[in-house]
N, C-alpha and C positions, 0 to 999 in steps of 0.2 A: 603051681603055686605062684602067686604074685605077692611078694613080701610074706606076710603070714596069713594072707587071705587065699582061700582056695577058689579058683574060678572054673566054671563049667559052662560050655555052650550047649543049650538044649533046645529041642523042638517039641514042646509039650503045650497043652492047653493051659492058658493062664488060670483058668478056674480050678485046675487040678493041683496047681503049685501050692506047697505047704511051707510056711516059714514066717518070719517076723514082718517083713515089709515087701509088698508087691508094688514096685515103683513103675509108673507108666509115663514115658516121655510123650508129651503132646504138643502139637503146634496149634496155633489159634483156630485154624480151620476144623481141627478135630473136636473142638468144643461146641460146634454148631448143634442146635437142637431142632426137632420138628415142632409142628403145631401143638403136640401134646407134651412138650418140654422133655422129650426123650432124645438121647444122643443119636445122631446119624452114624457116627463112626462105629464100625462093627465091634471092635475090641471093647470100647467104652460101653456100648449098648449091651453087650453080653455081661460085663461086670455089673452094670447098673441093674440089669434084670435079676441077677442072683442076689443083689443087695436090696431088692424091693424098691428101687427108685431112689434110694438114699444118697447114691453117689452124685446123681444129677442135682438133687435137692441141696446137698451140702456144698457142691461146687458153686451153685448160684448164691447161696448164703455167704460163702467166703469170697464172692466176687472174683472167682478164679476164671481167667479167660485164656490161659495158655501163653501169656506174654513171657518173653525171656526174663528169667530171674524170679518168676513167680513159682511158688511151691506150696503144697498143702498135703499134710499127712493125716489121714482120718482112721480112727479105730472103729471099724464097722463089722458087725456079725454077719455071717452068711458065706464067707469064703474060707479056703484053707489057710490063707494068710491072715495074720492078726491085724495088719493095717494095710491100707491102700494109699499110695502116694501119687499125686499128680504133679509132674515137673514140667513147667513151661519152657518151650524151646523157641518161642517167637513165631514169626510168620512162616518160616520154613527152617528145615534142619537138614543140611546135606554136607556140611564141612566137618572135618575132624575136630575143629575147635568147639563147635556146638555140641558134639557128642561127648567131648571131654568135659565140657561144662555140665552136661547131664550127669556124668559120673561123679563129679565133684558135689553137685547138689544132692545126689542120692547118698553120698558119703556123709554129708552134713546131717541129713535126716537120720541116718543110721546111728550117728553119734548121739544125737539128741534123745533118741528113745532107747539107746543101749541095745541095739539089735545085734543078734548073732548071725542071722541069715537074711539075705536080701535077693530078690529077683528083679531084673530090669527088662522091660519090654517097650517097644515103640508102638504107639497107637496106630501109626501109619508107616509100615515098612514095605508095603507092596511095590512102591515106586522105586525102590533101591535095587541096583544090580547085585549079583552075588559078590562081586569084588567090593562094592560099596558097603554091603552088609558086614563083610569081614573087617573093613576099615573102621566102621562104626563100632563094632564089638570091641576092637582093640582100643579105640579112643575112650570108650566108656570105661573099660578096665583100667586104663591109665589114669583117667580122672578120679576113679574111686580110690586107687592106691595113693595118689598124691593128695586127695582130699582127706583121707583118713590119717595120713602121716602128720604127726606133730613132733617137733624137735624139743624133747623134754630133758635132754642130757644135763642141763645146768639148773634144773628145778629140784628142790629138795623133796617134793612130793609130786607124784604123777600117777595117773590111772591109765592103764593100757586100753586101747580101743577093743571092744568086745567082738567086732565083726570078724567072723571066721569064714563064711562062705557066700559066694555071689553066683547066681545063675543068670546067664544072659540068654533070654528067650527069643526065638524067632529070627535070629540073625546068622543062621548057618551052624553046621557041626562038621566034625571030621578033621582030618590031618591039616588042612589049610587053616581052619579056625584055630587049632591048637598052635600052629606056627605063628599066627598073628598074635595070639595071647602071650606066647613066649617072647616075642619081640617087644610087646608092651611091658613085660616083666623086666627085660634087660634095660630098656630106656628109662622106665620109671625108677628102677633101682639106682641108675646113674644120676638121675635128676635129684633124688633124695640125697645121694652122696654129695653132689654139688651144692645143694642147699645147706647141708650141714657144715661144709667147708666155709661157706660165706657167713653162716651164723656164728661160727666159732670166734671167740674174742681174740684180740691180738696177743694177750698174755698166754694164750694156749696155742694158737696157730701162728707160730713164728716162721720165718723162712725155712729153718731147719725142719720144723714139723710138717710144713707143706711138702718139702722134698721127701720126707719120710712117707707121707701118704702116697706120693707119686711112685716111690719105690715099692710100696706094698701092692699097688696095682700091677706093676711089672712082675712082681713075684707071683701074684695070684694067677696071672695069665702068661707065664714064662714061655709057653709054647709059641706065642706070637708077639710078645712085648719084651723089650729090653730097656734098661735104664742107665743113663749116664748123668751123674750129678757132679757138676763142676764147682770147685771151691773158688774162693776169691783169688787165690794165687793162680789157678788155672785160667781164670777169666782175665787176669792181668797179663798173662802170657799171650792171650788172644787179643790184647789191646782194647778191651771193652771199657774204655775210659768213661763213656757216657753212662753206662749202667753202674759202674763202680763209684762214680761221682755221687750218685743218688744214695748209694748204700753206705757211704763213708762215715756218716754221723752216728749210725746205730751200733749199740753194743751187741746186737744179734747179727752175726755175719751173713752175707748174702749166699744164696744157693741157686745156681743156674741149673734148671731141670730140663733134661732132654730124654723123652721116651720115644721109642721107635717101634711102630707096628709093622710087621711083615707077615703076610698070610702063610699058613702052615704048608701050603704046596701051591704049585702052578706058577706061571710067569707073572711079572709085575708090569702092568700096562700104564699105570698112572702113579705119580709121586706127589703127595700133598703135604703141606705144613699147616698146622694150627698153632698160632702164637697167642698166648694169653698174658695180659698184664697181671703181675703178681705182687702188688704192694700189700703186704699183710697188715700194714698200718701206714697212714699218711697224715702226718702232723702239718704238712705244708712246708716243713723246713724253716729257714729264717723268714720266709714269707708265710708266717704261721697263719693257719686258718682261724679267723676271729669274726665275731659278730653273728647276728642272726642269719640263718640260711647257710652257714659255712659247713654244717653237717659233720663237724669233727667227731661227734659222738658215734657216728656210724661209719667211720673210715676203716673199720675192719672189712667193709665191703669192697675196698679198693683192689681186692684180688678176685673180683667176680669174673673177670675174663679168664683167669687161670682155672677157676672152678669149672667153667664151661668146657675148657680144653681137657682138663683131667677127667671130668665126668664123661666126655665123649670117648676118651681113651678106655675108661672102664667098660662102657657099653660095647665098644668095638672089640675089646678083648674077649667078651662073651659071644658076640655075634660072629666074629671071624670072617669078614667079607673077603672074597678072593680078588686077585688081580690089582690090588692097590697097596701102596706103601704110604704110611702116614707118620709124620714127625710131629710130636707134641712138645712145644717149647715154652718155657716160662722163666723169665729173669726175675727171680723172687728176691725181695729185700724190703726194708722199711725206710721210710723217709722221715728222719728224726732231726733233732737239733743238738749239736755239741761243738766243741772246739775243733774237731776234725772234720766237721761237716762242710758241704758245698755252700758257698756264699753267693749272693746276687752279684753279678759282674764277673764271676769266675769263667774261664774258658776251658772247656773240656774237649777231648778228642775221641770220637767214636771209632769203632773197629774198622770202618771203611775209610778212615783218614779224614773225614769231615770234622771241622772244628765248630763248636757251638758256644756262643756267649750266653750264659745263663742269666736272663733278665728276670726270671721268676722261679724260685726253687719249688713253688707249688705246681709247676707244670713239669712234674718229674716223670710221669708215666711214659710220656713220649721219649724221654731220654733212655729209659730202660728198654722200651720197645725197639728203639733204633738199633741197638746192638743185637737184640734178639732176632730182628728181621734180617740183619746181615748174616747172622749165624744160620738162619733158616734157608736163605738163598744159597748158602754154601753147601747145603745138603743135596743140591742138584734137583730140586723139586720143580714141578710144572706150575703149581698154583699155591699161593699163600693167602690164608685168611687170618687176620689178627683181630682179637676181641679185647676191648678195654673199657673200663669205667673211666673214660678219658676227660670229658668236659661237662661242666654244668650247663654250658651253652646248648648242648644237644637236648638236655631236659627241657630247657626253656623253649626250644624250637618244636619238639615233638611230644612233650609231656612225659608222664611217668611209665607208660606201658609200651612205647614204640622205640625200637633201636634205630639209629641212623646208620646208613650204609654208604660208604664212599669207595668207588672203584672206577678206574678208567676203562674197565673191560665189560662190555655189554654181555658177552657170553657168560662170564663168571657171575654177573648179576642175575642173569636168567636162571642159572643153575641154583643159586642160593635162594632166590625167591620161589623157585619151584619146590625146593625142599621145605621152605617155610609154609607153603600152602598145605603140605602134609602134616607138619608139626603143629600148625595153628599159632605159631609165634608171629608177632607183628614187627615188620621192618619197613623202612621208608628210604628210598634212594635219595641221597643229597648230592648237590653239585660239588665238583672239584674245580673251583674257579681259580684258574692259574694267576689271574691278575692280583689276587689277594696275597700272593707270595711276596709282593713288594714290602709288605709290613713285617716280613720275617727276615729282612736283610740286616746284617750287622756291619758297623763301620770297621770292626777289628777282627772279625771271625767270618766263617762261611755263612753263618746264620745265627739268629737268636732263637730261643726256644718258645717264645710266645709273641703273637702279634697284638693288635688292639682288641678291645672287647667285642667289636663288631665281627660277626662271622667266625667266632672262636672255634667252633667245632670244625669248620672248613680249614682254617689255617693249621689246626692240629693235625688234620688228615694230610694236608700238603707237606707238613714236616715229616710225617712217617713215609710219605711217598719218596722222599729223598733217600731214605735208608735202602729201599729196594732198588731204585733206579740208578743211584750213583754207583751201585755195585758193578754195573756194566762197564763203567769207565775204569774202575780200579781193578777189575778182574776180567779183562777182555777175553782171556782164554776160556773161562767158565761160560761167559755169555755166548761165545762162538759155539761152544759145546751144546749149550741149551737150545740154540736155534735149530739144531738138527732134530729136536723132539717137540718143540712148540713153535707156534707161528713166528713170533718175534722176540718175546721175552716172557719172563715169569708173570703169570696173571696174579694180580694182587687185589685184595679187598680189606678195608678197615671197617669194623663194626663197633660203633660207640653204643654200649649198652648201659650207660650210667643210670638211665631211668628205670628200665624194666628189671634190673638185677635185684631190686629190693621192693617189697610191698610195704609201703610206709604206713598204711592203715593197720596192718597186722603186725608190723615191726619184725618181719622175718624175710629171709631170702626166698627167691622164686625158682632158682635153678635155670634161669633163662639162658637160651642159646644151645643147650645140650641136645635137645631133640632135633633142632635144625641141623646142627653139625653132623650128627649121626646120619640123618637122611641125605645130606650132601655127599658125605663120603660114600654111602651106598650107591648113590647115583653115578659116582666115578668108579665104582667097582664093576668088574666084568660080570 
């Protein structure tokens, strides 16, 4: 079962399948016809023959050429299925992203005609290896679950999707296929969980509520996950002045979330940390968000990084990979305005002793992440990845669907980009231009929290780099200890997902980052 949809991998003749929609994924080449206007592709040729040539005729009338994004669903007599759908995959289809897109397109078609049962087949699958077929089936299933899902928790009236069963034809059967479909279930469920966290309004998802959701995950998978939720007083004892400075104005107290995954048995060969920005609402503080483009109306999304981290925790609790320990860390709070709030010009001290002159209260995410990153490094991890809706500058640079990646480690970049090729999520590596740090220098403190407008995403990443790297100066014993297990120092990556965390057209969250994080952890698993 994937959600409430029952999936089955089958090897049967497409003409024998009975149900509501038989959906055929086609590339442009599959739509080629001979001199008699008959399909050359064997699957389409067989279907068209049973339909008396109506499929070829209808596809020509609809001007369907198999381009990516094209789809047509026809109600034609002559098959066991009530309808035949043609879904365009473009010039070629070999990536998980293209197969996930196929699943989403089929889901949309199923919703439009209120289908109960669907079958999906590729017109050309003979060129795929057995492993590629399994990956394709898993991606199609994920796309269908995510495509069917609609977050209707806050709507007074809603209809549940009718789709109950999906058969995936011609892409393998047996235990390996079942394993891949189970993996698709675990990750898709986690992505939906992450989407719903980001969709939740700030009057519902407070820092306390986010911490409660994290604790629920740990309780659900108590065999491998533990939770430690720190109060403001405990954070004060740890000298998290940077994080607490941001939280000071809100009537909703901060909650520092730390989940820890340890495998049920076996030795641990790798220790990782995932750190997510967890601002459940960001007003901007005294540098309040104003004017067109400030997006204050969707600042509930400013905890998108924490949703990715907690979504990954949920999936990994279900998958239970061996040989890897993972710390999930979120410094959750709100950035509000009050008499107790942080002012422009204030100087705050992070838990690693670094002093920060706050020249912009709306650059608050990096202040919370600074203490979270120091805390993460204190867990004795080998690698740290932080995710944050950090800068509008990254959206300007990369647009709404690509996340910016900043890391001094080529090895870590290779690992995460390898994971993204499987997940289908889009990332682009950005430069860490050290000369830009000049704009972050303060006359009265160790640094300011923002540089100029130019290169804003880069200076934000350079700020976070200080949190990890200054730890080695302040905690030489820990650094010396770590050098026995890693080459030189903790490998660190910052991911700015301000753009892809939200689908502005549909006005809903995407669950971005979860699938890639899960893949990356599995790559570090034994």
